[in-house]
ZADREN-120777 format. One line per 3 residues: number of its first residue (from 0); their letters; for each residue x, y, z of C-alpha. Coordinates in Angstrom, 2 decimals, always signed. Each point is the difference from the previous one (the first is absolute). Layout:
% ZADREN-120777
NUM> A> X:Y:Z  ... $
//
This chain:
% ZADREN-120777
0> XXX> -78.84:+20.45:-17.73  +0.46:+2.42:-2.82  -2.85:-1.01:-2.29 $
3> XXX> +1.51:+2.16:-2.70  +2.80:-1.20:-1.98  +2.09:+1.36:-2.74 $
6> XXX> +2.72:-1.80:-2.08  +2.94:+1.96:-0.72  +1.88:-1.30:-3.02 $
9> XXX> +2.69:+0.62:-2.12  +3.22:-1.19:-2.07  +3.34:+0.14:+0.92 $
12> XXX> +1.33:+3.16:+0.85  -3.46:+2.13:+0.11  +0.61:+0.79:+3.90 $
15> XXX> -2.62:-1.78:+1.16  +1.40:-0.12:+3.57  +0.61:+3.89:-0.27 $
18> XXX> -3.46:+0.31:-0.58  -1.43:-2.43:+2.35  +2.13:+1.84:+2.64 $
21> XXX> -1.91:+3.08:-0.80  -3.32:-1.41:+0.72  +1.35:-1.40:+3.47 $
24> XXX> +0.54:+3.32:+1.02  -3.43:+0.69:+0.14  -0.22:-3.24:+2.67 $
27> XXX> -0.61:-2.09:-2.94  +0.42:-3.73:+0.57  +2.32:-1.77:-2.26 $
30> XXX> +0.07:-3.82:-1.53  +3.20:-0.68:-1.76  -0.31:-3.14:-1.81 $
33> XXX> +3.86:+0.35:-0.52  +0.72:+0.17:+3.38  -2.51:-3.05:+0.90 $
36> XXX> +1.75:-2.08:-2.98  +3.76:+0.77:+1.91  -2.24:-1.25:+3.41 $
39> XXX> -1.26:-3.18:-1.16  +3.80:-0.93:-1.04  +1.39:+1.11:+3.49 $
42> XXX> +2.96:-1.92:+1.46  -0.88:-3.40:+1.01  -3.78:+0.33:-1.48 $
45> XXX> -2.03:-3.23:-1.11  +0.28:+1.96:-3.50  +3.47:+0.41:-0.25 $
48> XXX> +0.53:-3.75:+1.13  -2.20:-1.26:-3.13  +2.31:+2.85:-2.08 $
51> XXX> +2.97:-1.81:+0.93  -1.13:-3.70:-0.23  -1.33:+0.83:-4.04 $
54> XXX> +3.05:+2.39:-0.87  +2.96:-1.61:+2.28  +1.58:+1.35:+2.87 $
57> XXX> +2.26:+2.41:-2.88  -3.27:+2.75:+0.42  +0.60:+0.51:+3.52 $
60> XXX> +2.74:+2.62:+1.27  +2.46:-0.70:+2.61  -1.93:+1.99:+2.44 $
63> XXX> -3.37:-2.23:-0.67  -1.59:+2.70:-1.93  -1.49:-0.82:-3.61 $
66> XXX> +2.41:+0.85:-2.62  -2.65:+2.05:-2.06  +2.74:+1.18:-2.80 $
69> XXX> +0.10:-3.67:-0.40  -3.41:-1.23:+0.03  -0.84:+2.78:-2.28 $
72> XXX> +2.52:-1.18:-3.11  -1.30:-3.44:+0.70  -4.00:+0.61:-0.43 $
75> XXX> +0.75:+2.70:-2.96  +1.95:-2.67:-1.92  -2.29:-2.94:+0.74 $
78> XXX> -4.07:+0.26:-0.15  -0.72:-2.93:+1.79  +2.11:+0.90:+3.13 $
81> XXX> -1.79:+3.75:-0.01  -3.50:-1.99:-0.42  +1.00:-2.14:+3.25 $
84> XXX> +1.58:+2.60:+2.22  -3.49:+2.19:-1.02  -2.29:-3.03:+1.04 $
87> XXX> +2.14:-0.17:+3.07  +0.24:+4.08:+1.00  -3.48:+1.40:-1.35 $
90> XXX> -2.60:-1.68:+2.45  +2.37:+0.63:+3.09  +0.55:+3.63:-1.33 $
93> XXX> -4.14:+0.54:-0.50  -0.55:-1.42:+3.55  +2.57:+2.55:+1.57 $
96> XXX> -1.35:+2.97:-2.10  -3.80:-1.11:+1.11  +0.83:-0.34:+3.66 $
99> XXX> +1.77:+4.05:-0.41  -3.06:+1.04:-1.11  -1.99:-1.17:+2.36 $
102> XXX> +2.00:+1.82:+2.72  +0.23:+3.19:-1.84  -1.64:+2.78:+1.56 $
105> XXX> +0.33:+2.96:-1.96  -3.14:+1.50:-1.96  +1.47:-2.11:-3.29 $
108> XXX> +3.27:-1.62:-0.45  +2.45:-0.66:-3.02  +0.73:-3.26:-1.05 $
111> XXX> +3.57:+0.71:-2.01  +0.87:-2.95:-2.32  +2.14:+0.51:-2.94 $
114> XXX> -2.08:-3.31:-1.59  -3.17:+0.85:+1.34  -1.62:-0.36:-3.72 $
117> XXX> +2.02:-3.08:-1.20  -0.84:-1.98:+3.60  -3.68:+1.05:+0.47 $
120> XXX> +0.42:+1.78:+2.61  -2.29:+2.38:-1.27  -2.68:-2.12:+1.28 $
123> XXX> +0.53:+1.05:+4.02  -0.13:+3.86:-1.57  -2.73:+2.48:-0.34 $
126> XXX> +2.37:+2.52:-2.56  +3.12:-0.41:-1.72  +2.23:+3.00:+0.31 $
129> XXX> +3.10:-0.29:-2.89  +3.27:+1.74:+0.33  +0.92:+0.69:-3.81 $
132> XXX> +3.52:+1.07:-1.07  +1.51:-0.65:-3.75  +2.51:-3.10:-0.60 $
135> XXX> +2.69:+3.00:-0.49  -0.91:+1.16:+3.65  +0.11:-3.56:+1.34 $
138> XXX> +3.13:-1.15:-1.00  +1.65:+3.51:+0.76  -1.39:-0.20:+3.49 $
141> XXX> +0.94:-3.54:+0.77  +3.49:-0.42:-1.63  +0.63:+3.10:+2.73 $
144> XXX> -1.63:-1.62:+2.93  +1.03:-3.74:-0.63  +3.06:+0.01:-1.84 $
147> XXX> -1.49:-2.23:-2.66  +0.96:+0.73:-3.74  -2.37:+1.23:-2.39 $
150> XXX> -0.93:-3.31:-1.66  -0.64:-1.87:+3.31  -2.33:+2.79:+0.87 $
153> XXX> -1.56:-0.52:-3.52  -0.47:-3.70:+0.85  -1.82:+0.53:+2.71 $
156> XXX> -2.46:+2.58:-1.35  -0.64:-2.49:-3.15  -0.82:-2.51:+3.04 $
159> XXX> -2.79:+2.01:+1.49  -3.53:+1.30:-1.51  +0.56:+2.13:-2.50 $
162> XXX> -0.59:+3.95:+0.67  -3.00:+0.04:-2.52  -1.77:-2.75:+1.70 $
165> XXX> +0.75:+1.41:+3.70  -1.57:+3.31:-0.73  -2.81:-1.80:-1.61 $
168> XXX> -1.32:-1.64:+3.25  +0.98:+3.22:+1.81  -2.93:+1.81:+1.92 $
171> XXX> +2.39:+2.91:+0.91  +3.77:+0.83:-0.98  +2.93:+1.86:+1.83 $
174> XXX> +1.82:+1.69:-2.84  +3.56:-0.63:+1.42  +2.38:+1.25:-3.09 $
177> XXX> +0.99:+2.97:+1.84  +2.47:+0.99:+2.18  -1.98:+2.02:+1.54 $
180> XXX> -0.84:-1.54:+3.69  -2.94:+2.74:+0.58  -1.59:-0.75:-3.38 $
183> XXX> -0.64:-3.39:+1.13  -0.62:+0.61:+3.52  -2.83:+2.24:-1.10 $
186> XXX> -1.26:-2.77:-2.08  +0.25:-2.30:+2.91  -1.94:+2.38:+2.14 $
189> XXX> -2.79:+0.49:-2.65  -0.37:-3.67:+0.35  -0.27:-0.66:+3.55 $
192> XXX> -2.75:+2.48:+0.18  -1.71:-2.13:-2.55  +0.64:-3.09:+1.85 $
195> XXX> -1.19:+1.17:+3.15  -3.12:+1.50:-1.53  -0.35:-3.78:-1.66 $
198> XXX> +1.06:-1.97:+2.93  -2.82:+2.06:+2.18  -2.68:-1.88:-2.39 $
201> X> +1.37:-3.27:+0.66 $
//
C-alpha cells in the first residue's frame, strides 16, 4: 500500500490525464476517479439498476449501457436529481478509491479526480496537485477534443470550482498553459523527485 497519496485535480481541458500519464511513466500507480465512476455504473450493476428505476428506461442505451449524455442533461437541469445521483454514487466511488489505494504498490500514488476538492476527496490525500490553465485555454482544448461548442464548455467550467479557489488549496501547481510538452515533463520530473523524498519520510 502507498502511504503517500497525491491528489491531482484541475478543471475540464486542463490536461489532467496527459500529466497523470507522465507520472505513470515513472512507475507511479494512478487511481482515476472518472474510470471508477464509469465502473460503478457498468452494465447490469446494482447502481445502474437504481438509476434506471429512478430516471426511467430511456436513460439506458440499446446495448444496456448508461446514456451518459442524457443523464448529464437531466442532472444539469434539475438540482434534486443531481443530489439523488450523488448520494447514490459517491459512497460507491469512495469505496472503490480506498480499495485501489490499499492495493497500490508504488512509492506514492496519484488520485486523479476532477472534483477532488468539491467532493471532499482531499481527506484521503497528503498533498493537492493542481493542473492550472487559463479559461481560454480550457475552452480551446475542450472544443477541439470533444466537439462541444464554446458555450457548453463555459457552462461546465462555471459548474466547477473556480480557478482561484482551486489554486488557493493547492500544495503544488503545474502550469499547463504551454503547448511545450518538454516544459511540462520537466515540472513533472521535479515534482516526482520531491514526492519520492516526501514519501520516504511518511
